[in-house]
C-alpha positions, 0 to 999 in steps of 0.5 A: 279639152272639152270637146274630148269631154263632151263627146266620151263622157268623162275628163281625159285624165281622171284618173290622173291622182296628183299633179305629177300624174296629170303632168305627165299626162299632160306633156310627155304622154301620147295626147288623147284620142277618141276610139275607132267607134267615134265617128271618123270627122269628130275622131279627126278633128278632135285629135286636130286640136289636141295636136301639142305641138304648137306648129304642127297644130292647125290654126282656126281658119284650117278647123273652120274648113274641116268637114266636122265643121262643115258637113251635114250642117244644117242651116242657119234657120233651123237652128233658130227655130230649135233656140226658139223651142226653149225660150220660155212662153211669152217670147223670153222678154222676162223685163 
């Protein structure tokens, strides 16, 4: 749900004005899906995560092998460099 909300900028059930309406959306209506305008890998990964039928929902290992998580991922060094830019001047040691 969080991935869907991060991608779209909106909670998928924002239109539900009551608990019965929310229950219906969560349990009876089709799961939310990203529009076709989103990248295929992101839409597929999000759909897999939101699969309501537990036996049909991929496990963590399967999700971690999905192209959304494995393709075009920057190396760890790039992440470390980016995180360093977020630290306050002086290395972040505020103690």
